[in-house]
N, C-alpha and C positions, 0 to 999 in steps of 0.2 A: 036577852035578845041576841041571837046570832045573826051575823051578816057576812056576806061574802067579803073576802079580804080587799078586793079592789074598791068596793063600796065603802068599806071601813076607812081605807087610806084617803079616798077623795072626800069623805065626810069629815075627816080629822083636819080641821082648819084651825087657824089662830082666831079664836073668838075673843072679843073684847067687851061684850055686853052680856050680862047675865041676869037671871031672875034673882034679885036680892032677897026674895022671900023663900028661896029653896036652898036651905043649908046643905052643905056637904059634910057628912059626919067624919069623925076621926077614923072610924072603922073602914069607911070607903077609901080614905086617903091611905090608910095602912095597906089595903088590898092593892092599890095602885103602886105604892112603893115596893110591895112584895114582888110585883112583876119585874122591877128593875134588878132584883136579886138573881134572876135567871138569864140575864142577857150576857153576851160576851164582854170580857174585860181584858185589856192589854196585859199580857203576862199573867193573867188571872189574879192581879193584885187587888182588885176591887176596892179602890180608894174613895169611892163616893159614899157620902153619908147624907141624910135628909132630916129636915125639921118640918113636922106637920104643924101648920098654923090653921086651926079650926075654931078656936075660941073667938066669939064675936068681937070682943074688945081687942084681942091681938090682931085679928083680921083688919079691923078698922085702923089700928095703929100702924100696920105694915103698908097700907095703901099709899100714904104720902111718900114712901120711899121708892115708888115705881114711876117710870115714864112710859107713856102709852102711845103707840102708833105714830112713829116719827114722820111718816109720809102724810099724815093728816094734820098738817100744821095748825089748822083752825080748830082742832078738837083737842081738848085738854085731858080727855079720858072719860070713862063712864060716869054718868050721874050716880048719885048715892044709891038709888034703888036698882041700879044695873051693875053694881060692882061685884067682883068675885066673892064667893062665900067661904072659900078656903084657899090656902096656898101650900105649896111644897117648896121649901128652900133647899136647893141642892148645894152640897158642900164637897170640897176636896180635902181629904185628910192628908196634909203635906208630910206627915211622918211616915206614911205608907209608901208614897211615891212622889217624885218631883213634878210629874205632870199626869194628866188624865187621858192623854192620847185622844181617841174618839169616844171614850166611854160615856162622857156626859151627853153627847148627842144621841147615842144609841139609847141610853136610859131615858132621856127626856121624851123622845119620840115614842118609846114603848109605853111610858106613863100616859101620854096623850092618846095613844091608840086604845089603851085600856079605859080611859075616861070616855072616849067616844063610844066604845062598845057598851059602856054602862049608861049611856044616855046623857052623859055630861059633855062638857067642852072645856077647853083650856087655852092658855096662851103662854108661850115661853118668853120671859122678860129678861133681857140682858142689860137694859138701860136702867140700872137700879142704884140706889145710894147704899153701897156696901158698908160704909162706915156706920151709918145710922142703923142698918139692919143688924150689924154685929152687936151694937149697944142694946137695941130693942130686945133681941132674942138671946142675949148673953152668950154669944158664940165665941169660944176660945180662939186665940190667935193661931192655934195649930191647924185651923181649918180655913181655907180660902172659900169665899162665897162665889159660886159659879153663876147661878141664875135663880130666878124665882119662877115657878110654874103656877099661874093663876088657874083656879078651877071653879066651876059652877055650871048651872043649867043655862045653856045659851038662849038668848032672846033675839038674836040677830040672824039674818040670812047671809051666808058667805058663799059666793060662787067662784068657780075657776073660769077664767077667760083665756082662750088660746091666744098666745102672743104672735103678732106678726114680726117680721124681720127687724123693723125699725120701731116697734112699740116700746113704750116705757115699762120698766119693771115695777113702777110705783103702783101700789094698791090704792083704791079710792072707793068712795061711797057715792052712789048715784042719787038722784032726786027722791027716790023711794027708800033711801037709807039701806039699800042692799050693798053689801061690801064685796067689791070685785077684786080678785087676785089674779093678775096676769101670770101665766106660766108657759114656758117653752114646752113643746110637745116632743114626743120621742124622735121624730124625724129631724128635729133641730139639735138634739143632744147626743144621739147615737151616731158616732162618726165612723167613717171608713176611709183609711188612707191608702 
């Protein structure tokens, strides 16, 4: 399904509830990671590496290593039937370079755009138990764990709300469980001095 780029970008939200009965195959994850092969990389060093987590048991074992939606303090994360069905663990090969510059953000957003274009959704998670993930996935010390990208078929509605000058940046869920994400609009962020 092709969609216009603006629609793709606005539909590409952080989804945190998924259809737990719709698995994401390793082949699909491979296609999403392949997209990251084509994006820019500082000095073209390409220090990012990835681990696909698609096996049901591994997916379940990785879940407790993740923290969800810091602004939703009353919510401890998706219920079992709404958890992601795959993950991509993004790594930095420290033997290739000392830092990843902006490579990780470019790659993660590209993966999420690809997921959205494929009818999936995802969430970039940085509040993760890196030590436990290293043990669980047997990740060598030559790699630092940057983030985990949760993937699945979204079962929640996420909308963008235009922020006013004094509005909070905190996302929230309304009484109908619609997830609202306040965003500045172009007139707020495009400056002229």
